[in-house]
N, C-alpha and C positions, 0 to 999 in steps of 0.2 A: 504494500500500500504506500502511496506517496505520502511523505510527511506533511504535505500541504493539503491533503484531502480533508474535507470537513469531518469533524469528530463523529457525527452520527452515522457515517457510512460503515463504520467498523465497531461501534460502541457495544459493550456488554452492559445492559441496563438491568438493574435489580429492582424487581417489583416489591414495593412496600404496601402491604394491605394494612393500613395504619392501625386499625382496631386490634390487630393480632401480632404486631411486631414487638413493641416493648411498652409496658405500662409505667410511665414515669412518676405518676402521682398516687398510685395505689388504689384507684377506683375500679380496677379490673378491666379497663379498656386502654389499648395502646394510644399513644399521643405523640405530639411533636417533641416533647422533652425526652421521650423514650428514643426517638430516632436520633436526636442529637447525641445521646449517650452512647450510641453504637456506631458513630461515624468512624472511630478507629478500627472497629471490626470490619466495616465495609471497605475501608481503605486496604486493610490487610488481605481481604478476600480478593481484591483486584478489580472491582467493578468501576465503570466509567461514569455512571449516572444512576439516579434513583427515580423511578416512576412511582408516584405516591397516589393511591386511590383517594377519592374525594375527601377533602378536609374542610369543605365549606359549611356554613351554618345550615342546619338541616334538622327536620323532625325525625329523621332516621327511619322512615317507613321502608326504605330500601338501603339502609346502612350508608347513607350519604349520597346516593345517586338521585335523591330527591332534594334539590338544592333550593333553599329559601333565600339565600343571599350569596352571590358569587364573589363579593368583595369582603366578606367576613369569614373568619375561621370559626368553626363550631366550638363552643366552650368545652365540649367533651375532649377536644384535641389540643386546644391552646388559644393563641391570639395571633393576629396579623404580625405583631411585633416579634413573637416567637418564630413565626414562619420566616420572617426576614433574618432573624439570627441563624436559623437553620440553613438558609440559602448561603449566607456569608460563611458560616463554618464549614459547610460542605465544600464550597469553592476553595477554601484554604486547604482542604484534604484532596483537592483535585477531582472532586465529584460534582457532577451537574445535577440539577433538580428539575424534574418534569412532573408537574401536577396533572391530574385529570381535569378535563373540561367536559361539561355535560350539556350539550347544546340542543338535544332533541326535545327535552322536556324540563320543566321546573318542578318544584314542590307545589302542592296545592296551598301551601302557606306562604308562597312567594307574594310579595306586594302586588305584582301585576295580576296574579290570578285572583287574589282577594278583591282587587278593584274590579275585575271582570265579573265576578259574582254579584257585586253590589250594583254595577252599572246596568245590567240587564240586557236582553236581546237587542241586537243591532247596534250596540254601542261601540265606539272606537276601542274601548278597553277589551271588549271580547274579540276584537279583530286580531289581537296578538296570539290568540289560541285558536283551536278548531272547534267551534260551537256550531251545532246544526239542530234544526227541528227534527223530531222523530218521524218514523213512518207509521202508517196505520191511521185509522179514522181519528183517534185521540192522540196521535203522536207518541204512543206509549211503547213503540218498538224502536230499537236502535237505528240510526241513520243508514247503516249498512251491516254486512255480515263479518266484519273484521273481528278477530279474536286478540286478546292480550297475550303477550309473550309469557306472562306468568299465570295464564289460565283464566277462563271466563271471557265475557265480552270485552271489547276494547272501548266501550262507551259507558258513561255514567250520566244519569239524568239529574238535573238540579231542580230546585223548588219551583222555578218559573216555567218548567216544562222542556227547556232545551237540553241537549246532550252535549258532552264534551269528550274528545278523543283522548285516550291514554293507551298507548301500545304496551305499557308496562302496568304498574299498579294504578288504581284510581287516584292515589295520592301523587301521581306523576303526570299531570296534564301535558299533552304534546303542544309545543309551540307551533305557530303558523309562520313558516319561513318564506311565505309569500309577502309578508309584512315588512316594510323597510325599517320599522323601529326595532324589530328583532335583530336584523343585520347590524344596525348601529349599536345596539346594546352589547352584543357579544364582541364586536370589535373594540368597544370601550373596556370590556372586562379583560380581554387579551392585553391591551395596553397597560391596564392597572397592574397586572402581574409581571409583564415583561419589564416594566419600570422598576419593579422590586427585585429583579435579577433572575427570575426563573429562566431556564434554558430552553424551554419548549413546553408542549402540551401533548398528552395522549387524548385523542378525540373519541369520546364515548359514542357508540352507535353512529359512527360517521356515515354509514350508508343509509340512515333512516330519516334524515331531516326533512326532505322534500316529499310531499304527498301529492298525488293527482288531485287537482282542485275539484274535480267532479266527484271524488270519493266514491268510485264505483265498487260494487261487490267484487270479491276476489274472483278471478277467472277460474274455470274448471281445471282440475289437474290433468285431465286427459289431453292428449295431443290434438291439434286441429285436424280437420279432415284430410289435409294434404300430407299429414305425417311429419311436417317440419316443426322444429322446436318453436315455441312461442317466443317472440322477441322479448328480451329481458326488460326493456323499458315499459312493457305493458303492465309490470307489477305496480300496483297503485301506491305502495309506500316503502319498498326496499330498493335501494341502489338505482335511483332514477338519475338520468343524465344531468338534470338541472342542479344536482347537489354540487357539481364541480365548480359552478360559478361562485359558490360560497368560499370554497377552498382557494380559488385563485386570488380572491380578495385577502384571505388570511395569509397566504404566502407572501403577497406584496407587503402586507403589514409587518410580518416577521422579518423580512429582508431589510426593513428599515432600521433594525436594531443590530448592534455589533455582536460578534461572538457566535455566529452560525446558529441562531435560534431555530428550532425545528419542531415539526409536528409528526406524530405517529397516529395512523388511523386504525381504529377498531372497525374494520369493514368486512362484513360477511358477504361474499359474492359467489355467484354460481361457477365462475371460471377464472383462471389466472388472468385472462385478458381483461375481464371486468375489474379485477383488483388493480392491475397495472394502470388503469385510468385514474386512480386516486393519486398516483405518485409520478405523474408526468412532470416535466421540468417546471411548469408554472403552478403545480398543485402542492399537495402535502409531500413531505420528504420521504417517509417510510410508512409501511403498513404491516400489521401483524400477519404472519403466515399461518393461518389456521389450518390450511391443508396439511402442513407438516405436523402440527400438533395432533391432528385427527388421523394421521396415517397409522395403519396397522404395523405390527412388528414383522414386516415382510420385505425382503430386498427389492422385489419388483415394485411394490407400492412406494417405498421410500425413494427409489431411484426416479420413478416417474414424477413424483412430487418435486424432487430437487431439480430435475431437468426442466420441468414446466415452469417452475418458479423463476429459475435463473434466466430462462429464455424470454419469458414475458416481461419481467422487470428490466432485463437488459435492453429490451427493445425501446424502453423509455428512459434509459440511463439511470435507473434507480437501483439501490442496493437491496438485496434480500434481507429479511430478518427471520430468525429461527426461534421457536419457542416450544417447550415441552409441557409446561403447566401454567395455569394462572388461577385467579380467584373464582373462576366460573366453571371449572371442570375438575373431574377427579384427578388427584395427583398421579403422575405417571408411573411411579413404582407399583401402584395398585392397579393401573390399567395393564401394564406390561406383565404383571404377575399372574395373568390368566392366559391359559393356553388358547382361549378363544378371542384374545385381543384382536380387535377388528377396526376397520375404518368405520366412522359414523358420519352422518350428514351434517352440513352446516345448520346451526340453530336447532339441532335435535338434541334432546337430553341423552347423555351417555348412560347406557344401562350395562353394568358389568355382567359378563357371562362366564359362568363356571366358578369353581372355588379359587380362592386366592393362594398363590404360592409366593409369599413375600420375598423369600430368598431369590427366586427366579426374577421377580420384578425388580429387586434392587440390583441384581447383576446386570439386567438389561438397561436399567436406568444409568448405571455407571458407563456402560458402553455408549448409550445414547448421548450422554453429556459430551463425550469426546467427539462423536460425530457432529453434533450441533455446533460445538465451539471451534471446529476446524472448517466448517463450510464458509463459502465466501459471503461477506456481509456482516451484519450485526446479530446479536442474540439477546434474549431476555431470560433472566433467572428469577423464578418466583420464590419469594422468601421461604426458607425452610427446605427448598429443593437441594441446596448445597449440604443439608444435613441428612438427606435421604428420607425425609418424612413421608410416610404413607398416608393415604386417606384415613381419616377417623370414621370408619364405617359403622361403628356401633354406638353413636351418640343416642341417648334416650330420646324418644319422641317429645318428651316434656321440655327439652332444652332447645329444640329446633327453632330458629328465628328467621330463616330465609322466607321471604314472602311467597316463594314458590310452594312451600309446604301448605300454607293455608289456602292459597288461590287454586291449588290443584285438588282441593278436597282431601288432603292427606294421602294422596296417591304418589306424589313425587317428593322425596326427602329434601331436595334442593341442594344448595352448595355449601352448607355449613361444614361438611366434612373436610373440605380443603382449606377452611378458614380458621381452624382451631389455633389459638395462640401458640407460638413456637417456643421450644425449650432452649434456655440459655445455660443453666447451671443447676447443680443440686440433685438430690435423689428423689424428690417428690414434688408434686404440683405446688406452686405454679412454676417450678423450674427456672426461677430467676426472671420470669416474665414481668412480675410485679415486685416492688421493693419488699424488703423483709418485714417492714411494719405495715404492710397493706392490710386494709380492713375488709376488702371486697374480694370475692372469688373472681377468676378470669371469666369473661363474658360467655365463653364456651368452655366446657370442661376438657382437660387434657388427658390423653391416655395414661394409664398407670405404668406403662412400660417404656416411657420416653426418656428416662434418665440417661440411658446409654446413647441416646440420639442427641443430647444437648451439645451446644457448641463447645462448652467446657470439656465434656467427656471426649470429644473427637479431636480437639486441638492437640497436635503433636503425634497423633496416631497415624502413621503413614498409610495404614490400610483403610482409614475412614473415608467416607464420602466428602467430608469437609476438606481434608487435605488433598484429595483428588481434584476438587474444584480449584483450590488455591494453586496447585501445581499447574493445572491446565490454563488458568487465567494468567498466571505469570509467564508461561511459555507463549501463550497467545500474544501477550503484549510485547515480548522480546523477539519473536521469530518473524522475519520479514515476509514470509509467505502467508501469514495468517491475517485475518481481517478482510477488508475489501479486496476484490481481485477476481481472478478466474480459477478454473480447475479443469482437470482432464481425467476421465475415467480410465482405469487400467483393466486389462483383461484378467478375469477371475472366474472361478466356478460360479454356477448359477446363484448360489445362496451366499455368496461373499461379495461385499462391496469394497472397492478400493479406488482411491483417486489421488492424483498428484497435484500439488500446488508449488509454484515456483517462487523463490528458489529452494529446491532440495527438500521438499516435505511430502510425505505420504501418510494418509489415514487409511486403515484397514478395519473393516467391521465384519465379523464372522456371524452370520445368522443361520448357519447350517447346524447340523447335529454332530459334525465330526470336526476334530482339530484341523487347522489350516496352517500350512508352512508359510511363514512370513516371506515376502519377496526380498530380494537383495537390498541391503541397507548398510549404512556406515555405523549407525547406532540407533538404539531404541530411546526415544525421547520420553515417552509416557505410555503406560498401558492401564486399562481399566481394572485388570486383575493381573497378578504375577504370571509371566509367560514361562512355560516349561519347554526347554530345549528348542526355542525358536518356533514353537507351534502355538498358534492362537486358538484357545479353546472356544467352544460354542458360546454365543452371546458375550463376546469379548471384543474390545477394540484396542488398537495400538496407533501411536504416532511415531513415525520413523523419520530419521534423517537419511537422505539418499544423495 
């Protein structure tokens, strides 16, 4: 990678799910003070930036993704002054800060929405959201057949008879991005935080902002009579072409600030080509690679996703990003620890199949980390991933807090299992998550067997997941072949993947059931497990100098 290349083309970004990272004040919930206390840890880990899930003022109907004020920090997490201190201190450690921005919807407690309710039908205040009369003789039916992503209808009726759209919970009314005041407000919010030193934003539901103004019913799932796929722009609220006008304006705004400020899109799309549209030269900078995250543990599937990603993003000059876990999906050791590990579809809930073999899942997770961190572009590490944390699959129903649990009628457990507070030290809960004098339990209970997974227990243990990540991130930073750039596949047996990056680097991943003799090399830089007699065991990866 060129030393003058923008930082975001190669960055390893660590995702901080703030509620579950570190509790600095003892109330059982993570906060800004907790993040500040772990900046030395994050520097020693070797990450380039932190993506922080929403920290704005919020009633917490969806744990912060229902924002009541984009210019205030929720008291649960701290203050704007503390956020400014965090940004300054992180920069002193060489770490950039990327908060979430949530532009698809606000909280129903946002001043705009409260004004819309008070003003009534046809008012300018209601124009900022999507209000419509209902269908049927009495208007008592929703305006169309859209469903909420969290279950149930996507419409709620208010006391004067109109309905408002919410693609998520009823407490998250969707904004009307046809309205110029919405554009102006979010550009103002971006300037507010850019002026305080943030280095970029992760854009929540980047594909969902613009809706078809006619609000038609969803088209049938069956193919048209001619058998050709339905044009993607026919979808009334996901990934519409008009959304890119918003991001062109945001890109121009960001380019007006020093320091290569950047955006990363959470954009679920049907094809790599559609994803590439978000990261054209005049659009957002990078986008999450959900196809890679959703890949099954299969060489053909992985290679296809890698090739398609690099080809499509390369066509628009954008770098790839790679991710294995985040706050919305089952942690990957628990996905990979099932022999039926499979690809699943975008926006589909992941349903684990078969019994969990956590030793197998952890072995595959170690190998997957070396694959991810050696691919061209950048990467995301979800907090606790570097500790090898599995999904907490046995949380009692009484503690579940994800709105998916309630909205689905208790048929989907939701995402709490990947959001459990992470362990730092000690032999029992809260494992250093909260201070010793804490009076509150962690907001979600931690498994009883996590002592051996804490950062303290793994530090200095060369066989641990933490030290594997530290070694990999250190080598990635030092080796001129890693980060942004290209790659070339090497000839291998069908269930082995190997690629070369210049100068002088090869990654090998054995997905077969038999040991594989490593190709010629001058030295072994790093392996996911110890190598016996130059043979790579099944579900094992190696970095080689050649």
